[in-house]
N, C-alpha and C positions, 0 to 999 in steps of 0.2 A: 568764851562764846558757847551758846547753847546749840549743840549739834543736832538737837531735835527740832530747831527752828527751821523756817524755810531756807534761810541762808545757809544754815548748817547742813541741810539735806543736799543743797547744791554742791557744797564743798565735799561731802562724802561721795557724791556721784563722780566728781572730778578725780578724787583719790582712787575710786574703783577703776575708772578709766585708765589712770596712770598705772595701776597694778596690772591691768590686762596688757597695756603696752610693755610693761617691764618683762612680762613672760615672753612676748614676741621678740623683744630685743635680746633677751637671754638666748632664745632659740636661734636668732640670727648670729649671735656671737659664737655659740657652741656648736650647734648642728648645722646651721646654715653656712657656717664657715667652710665646711667640707665642700659644699657646692661651689662656693666662691673660689676656693683653691683650685678646684677642677676646671672651672671656667677660665681662670687666669693662667693656669700652668698646665692645662691638659696636654699640650703638645710636648711638655718637658718632663712630666712625671712618668715614672716607670709603672705601667699598669698591665704587665704581661700575664700575671697570675691572679687567681682569686684572692690570695693573700694580699697582693699589692693593692688591688681595688678596695678590699675591706679596710685595710689599715690607712688608706688615704681618704675614703669616702664615708666610712661607717663607724670607725673605732671611737670617735669622740662621743658618740651617743650610746653605742651598743657595747663598748668596752672591748679590750683585747681578748678577753675570754668568752665573749658572747653573752655574758650574763646581764649586761646593761651597766652603763656608768652610774655612779652614785648621783642622787638628786642634787646634792650639794655641788657636784661638778658640772652638771648640765644646766642647772638653773631653772628647771620647771618641775612640776609635780606629776606630770603624766607618767603612768607606769610603763616602763620599758620591758619588752619581751625578754625572756630567758631562753636563748637558743640551745642551751645545754639540757633543758627539760624536754626529754624525748616525747612525752605525751603532748606537748605543744608543738614541737618542731617538726613532727612527722605527719601530722594529721591532714595537711593541705597539700595539693599538688604544686609543682614548680610554677605553673601558670599563674596561680594566685600571688605567689611571692614576686614574680616578674611584673605583674600588673601594679603591685604596690610600689616597687622600686622605680618603675618607669614613670608612673603618674602620681606618686605620693600616697599618703594614707587615705586620702579622700576617695581613691579609686575603689577601695573595698569597704568604705564606711568606717575606717579606723581614724585615729587622731590626725588632724591636719598639721600637727607638728612634724610628722614624717614628710620630708621634702620629696619632690620629683627629680629624678636623675636622667630623664629621657634626653635632655639636651646636652648632657656632659659625659655620659657613658654610652658606649655602643651596645647593641644587643648581645654581642659576644662577651663583652666585659661583664654585663649583668648576669649572663648565664654562668660565667666562671665564678662570680662572687656568690651566687646561689649555691653552687656546688661546694664552695669553701664553707659557707655557713652551715650547710647540712652536716658537716663533719663535727660540729660542736656536740651533736648527739652521738655519743660513742657506743651506745647499746644497739647492736645490730639486729636484735630480735624484733625491733619495731619496724613494720613495713612502711615504705614511703607513701606519702599522700597520693602520688601518681597511680598507685594501685587501688585507690578508693574510687572505683568506677561508679557512674550514675546508677541510681536505684531503679530497677525494673519493677513491674507490678507483681510478678509471680516468681521470677528467677532470683532467689535470694543471693546476695553477693557474698564473697569470701572475706572481705575486709571487715574487721571488728569496728563497730560504730557507736556513737553516742547520739541517738536520735529519738524524737517523738514523731510518730506518723499516724495520721488519720486516713485510712484507706477505705474507699466506698465503691459500691457498684449497684446498678439497678438494671433489671431485665428490660430490653427494648422490644422483645417479641415473645410470643408464646405465653408462658406462665408469668405472673407478676411476682416480683420479689425485689426487696431493697435490703442492703446490708452495709454496715459500717463497722470497722474494727479499729480500736485504739491500740497502737503498738508502742511499747517502750523498749528501747535498746540501750543497754549500759555497758560500756567497755570495761574490761577487767584486765589491767596491766597491758602488756604489749600484744598479747595474743588472744585473750578471752573476751567473750561477750555474753551477757545474760539478756534474754528477751522474754517479755511477757506480753500477751495479747488478749484482749477482751472484745468479742464481737457483740453487736446489737442488731437484731434482724427483724424485718417486717415480711410477713408472708400472707398471702391472700387465699382464702377458701370461699368459693362461691362469691357472695357480695360483701363479705366481711374481711377485715384485716386483723391479723394477730401480730403481736410484737413482743419481744423480750430478749434477754441476754442469751447469747449462744454459748458454745463450749469454750471456756477459758483455757489458755495454754501457757506453759512455762518451759523455756528451753535454754540450752547453753551451746555456744559455738566456739570452736578453738582453731586458731590458725596453726596449721602444721608446717607450712613451707611458704617462703616468698623469696623472690629474686628481683631486686630493684632494677638491675641492669637488663634482664630479659623481659621485665614487666609481667611476671607470673606470680600468682598467689593461690594457695590451696587451703581449704578449711574443712572440718567435719563438725557435725552438730547432732544433738539429740534433743527431742522435745516431747512433752507429754500433754495431751489435751484431756481435761476433766469434763465429765458429762454434766455441766452446769446449765445447759439449755433445757427447754421444756419440749418433750416429744409431742405432746398434744397440740402445741402451737407450731410445730415444724421447725423449731429452732435448735434441734440437736438433743443432747442429753441421753443418748441411748447406750453408749459404752465408752470407757476410756480408750484412747488411742496413743500408742507410742510411735513416733516418727524419727527416723534417722536418715541423714543425707550427707553428701559431700558437695562442696561448692568450689568452683575453679574460675579464676578470672585471668584474662590475657590481654595485655595492651597490643594494639596493632598500629601500623603507621598512620600518620595524619590524624591523630587524636581519635582513632577508632578503637573499638574494643569488642571482645566477645566474653560472655559469661555463661557458665554451664552449671547446672544443679541436677543431681539425680539421687533418688532415695526410695524408701519404702514406708508405707503406712501400715502399722501392725495393730489392729484392734484387739483389745483384751478378750472380747467375745465375738468370735468369728461367725457364730450363728446369727448375729445381728447385723454385722457389717463385714465384708470380705477384706482380706489383705490386698494391698495395691502397690504397684510400682509406678514411678513417674520419672520423666526426664524433661527438663526445661532448658531452653537456650535463648539467650538475649544477645542481639548484635546491634551496635549503635555507633554513632559518630558525633562528637561534640563540635560546635561552632561558636566562636566567641566574637561578639561585636567589638567595635572600637579598635580595629586593627589587631585583634587578638587579646586585648586587655580589658574588654567590657564584660557584660553579662554573657553567660554561656547557655546555649540552647542545645538540647540533645534529642534528636529523633532516634527511636529504637524500634525494633520489631522482635517479638518473642514467638518461638515455636514451642507449643506445649503438647506433650504426649503423656498419656496415662492409661493404665490397664489394670483391671481387677485381676487378682491372681486366683482365678477359678476357671474350671473347665467351660469352654464355650464363650468366654468373655472376649470382647473386641477392643482393639486399641482405639482410643479417642485422640483426635488431632485437632488442636485449636491454633489460630494465629492471632497475635495481639499487637497491632501497630499502635504506637504511642509517641508522645512528645513531652519531654521534661522541660519545664518552664522556670526560669529564674525569677523570683519575686523580689528579693532584696539584692542590693549591690554586693553584699558580702557573700551572697548565694548560700547562706545558711538556712534560708527559708525558700523552699522550692514547691512547685506544684507539678502535676503531671495529669494528662488526659489520654485515654486510649479506648479501644474497642476490642473486646474479646469475641471472636467469631469462630464457631465450630466449622471444621472443614469436612467432617464425615459424621456418620451416626447422629444426624441432627435432630432426630425425634426426641423431644423432651429436654433438649439442650439449647437454651435460648442464647441469643446475642446479648452481650452485656456491655453497657457503657461504664467505664471505670475512671476513677480519678483519685488522687491523693494530695494531701498537704503534708509537708515534711519540715521539721524544725531540727537542725543540728545544734543542740543547745550548748555544746562545747565551744562553739564559735561566737557565742554572744546571746543576749536576751532577745526577746521578741521585738523590743523597741530599738535595738541597735542595728547598724549596718544598712540603713536605708538611704 
């Protein structure tokens, strides 16, 4: 028979449908079997510990060692996660794992092959199995994902990240000005992060607009301490800004600046958190720009839809203090209310909107509308997780 004929095409279509059904049947036999066993024998099985739950509900797909069962054993080609890989197993908070176990892979835009266990496991059993699965990562130098607090506009967090961020602002009063900065953050091992930033600025003089690149910067952040049980994390960082802007256009370019700071994050009850950052800006040429000190604090609380397993929204407020280190200088105080918005189900693509408002010394310091778009590229591509 000619498989390129109309009849042959129909036969090929049926074969493709049969192949798809074969994958689903294989899933039902191998991974779905765990759910069936739990439904049928849930009252008889011993599920007192995380190990009990894992070996009853998870082991047929994820393997005894957490590295994932072989494809020849599970009967499908979808890649299974390796929970012994600390770079993967520590980056997300327990809440994301809980949502995936409760509602299946679809809850976070992962494979639909991952079944939902909400009807066969209790919340306590799911919590215990998550704690057990966390132990597959044996390198304790990796901070847990629960210490990866939401990103504020100005208060840099202590957790090392893999992110691309476009952060923008424009003045809503007084002088006109618009700025956007492309930020790339790349994690290095369990504790390090390299960060590069390139701003592009619009400034207005009289009736004309100037625009151009601002001062590019390159920095390194290193986690010094973390405690998963107490919810604490501390990092230090150093950054240098090069005078790549154009002083004639008002986009910078006057002197290199070295910046050093410490960042601290602390989990609070009810999914609340506080983050703190303090440091110094040290220009190479102090006759052009003065040295300065700053302290930034961000306080927020996260709220998840869908009974705690849906998308997470985070209102925050930042208190910003800075002062030039020269005689007669005054402390400037700003407040920045803001809201981080989940854009993807996987929440690896986020947005945030806020307003930076001077609280004192308002002359020459405009109110700014701020927003950013964030892509956590370690969690998937821009097309995934929707």
